[in-house]
N, C-alpha and C positions, 0 to 999 in steps of 0.2 A: 435575646442573648446579651448578657452583660459584657461590655467591653472594658478591659482593664485600663485604668488611667495611665497616661504616659509617664507620669512621675508620682510615686507614692512613698512618703516617708512616715514611718510609725515609730514614735518615741526615739528618734535619732539623737544621739549625743556624740560630741567629739571633745576629747580631753587631751591636752598636750602636757607632757612632763618636761620641766626645765630644772634639772637638778632635783631638789627636794620639793619644788613648787609644782603644783598641778593647776593648769589653767583650763577652766570649763568654758571652752569657746562657744559651744552649742549644747543646749540642754533640753532633752525630751521634746524635740521638734516633730510636730505632725503637720504634714503638707501634702495635698493632693492637687495635681495639675492635669487637666484633661488636654487631649490633643487639640491644637489650634488656639489655646488660650494665650493672652498677653498679660503677664504677671510682673509687677514691680516689687522688688524686695528692698525695703527702705530701712535705714537706721543710721545713727551716728557712727563715727569711728569706734571700733571695739565692740560693736553691738552683736557681731556674729554673722553679719550678712556675707562677708567674703568666705567665711568657713562654710556657710550654707551653700554658696555658689560652687565652691570647690567639691563639696560632696555630691551635689546634684549633677555637676559636670564631670564626675568620675575622675577628678584630679586627686581625690583623697577618698578614704573609706571611713565609715563611722567607728567610733569606739564601742558603741552599743546601739541597738535598735535595728530596724529593717529598712532598707531602701530598695524598692523595686522600680526598674526602668522598663516600661512596656511589659510588665508582668514578670520580668526576670530579676531575681535577687542579685543585687550588686555587691552588698556588704560581703566581704570575704573573698572577692575575686583577686586574682593575681595581677601584678602590674601589667603583664602582657595582655591579659583579658581586658583590663580597664583601658589600655591604649587602643585596643581594637574597637571598643565601643566608642571611644572619643573620636576616632578617625572615621567612623562610619555613620554615627548618629547625631553627633553634637558639633556645632560650629561655635567658635569663641571669638568675641570682639573685645579688645582691651583698650583701656584709656591711652596707653602709650604706643599704640599701633603695632609695635614689635615687628617691624619690617627689616629685611636685610638691606643695609645701605648701599651695597655694591651691586645689587640685583635690580633689574627693572621690574615694572609692575607685573608683567606676565610671569616672570621667574618667581616672584614672591607668592603669587596666587597659586602657582603650580606646586608649591612645596608639600602640602598635605597629600597630593596625588603621587609624589615621589615616594613618600613613606608608605603609601598604599600599594605601590608596585604597578601603577597604571602606565601603560606604554607611552613613550615620548610624544608621538603624534596626537594621541587622544588627550594627553595632559595639556598640550598646547591649545587644542581646540576648546577644551572645557574651561581653561583659564581665560581665554579670549571671550568666550560666551559669558562668563561670570563678570568680567570687567565691563562688557557692554551692558549687562543687566543693571549695573550700578552707575551708568552714565559716564564711563571712562573709556569708551571705544577709541578716543583720540589721544589717550595717554598711556597706551600699552607698553611703550618702550622707554618711558621716562623712569628715572630712578627716584627714590624718595626725596632727595634733596632738590629735585627739579619740580616738585609738586607742593601745593599748599597743604595746610593741615587737614582741611576737609577732604582734599583728594587722597591724601595718605590714609585717612580713615575709611574712605570708600574702597581703597585697595584692600584694607584689612577686612572689610565686610565681604568683598568678593572672595577673598581667601577663605573666609568662614563658610561661604556658600558653595565652594567648588566641589566639595564631596557630597553635595545635595543632602545635607542633614535635615532631619525633621525638627530639631531643636536648636535654637540660637541662644547662646548665653552672652549677654552684653554687660560688661563690667565698667561702669562709668564711661560709656562710649563717647560722651561729649566733653569730658573733663578737661581736655587740652585744646578746646575749640572756642572761638568767640560765639556769641549767642546766635547770630544769624547762621553761621555754619553748623552750629549745633542743631538748630531747627531743621536744617536740610538733612542732616543725618537721621534725626528722629522721624522726619517724613519718610525717609527710605525704610526705616524700621516699620512704620505703619504699612507701607506697601508690601513688605515681606510678610507681615502678619496677615494682611488681606489675601495673600496667596496661599494661606493655610498653615504657615509655620507656627510652631509653639515658640514663644519668646519669653525668656526670663531676663528682666532688666534689673541690674543691681545698681543702686544709686543712693546718694544722700540728699539729692536735690528734689524738693517737693514738686516743682513744676514738671520735671521729667516723670515722676511717679504718676502724675495725673494724666499722662498719656496712655496709661495701661487700664485694662478693664478690671483688674484686681490689684489691690495694694496690700502687701504683707509687711507688717512693721515688727522690727526686732529691737530689743534692748537687753543688754547684759546677757546675751546668749539665749534668750527666750523669745518665742513668738508672742507678741503682745496682742496683735489683732490681724484679721484676715478678712477684708471687706470688699464687696463689689463696688465698682466705680464707674461713673459715666466719663469716658475718655474726653479730654480737652484737646481741641485741635490747635494747630500752630497759631500763636498769637492770642490764644484764649478764645478763639471764635467758636 
């Protein structure tokens, strides 16, 4: 029996209109990702990689083409339907952490469960479990300004994991971190991939891309190449 790929884009394009000007942010993109793959999407600013991430992550819909997530057509879904998919199947990790400054780590991690209507006691238990999983069992009640950049990003990772998604979307996850802390976050990503999660890493940094088993390169809104890669460990070992 053939199993549908987790992600399948067929001739997907996204055009934005700004007055009389049309911007072709993504053009005729074909991409297939199987469950459990670790894929890096690489390109300079303006290449279309953020647009591709937004489409794959159900933050946006294509202007044309087909996008199927686990065999279900996503193009044409309503905002509510897209939000439901995001909250149940996809976890997001951003460069800027996006944490609530007045809330502690547990409260920040709980937030997706609040939107999902999970009861308070279960929310608390799952948030604590996620924080322990990223090595922050001793920082649960610290606020963002009481933590280092690396710890804040780990909170963001825990928040992405709390709904137990099968897909993680990481947009420049080490962009605001020093190289040592960035290596620690990428090692955490490697561990999550080893646990069976599908990971899509969006980056303009070549060394980060080399951590993935596949590298998809974009330029001017088009996919230039999609090649298998031998992942490089921390420090190039």
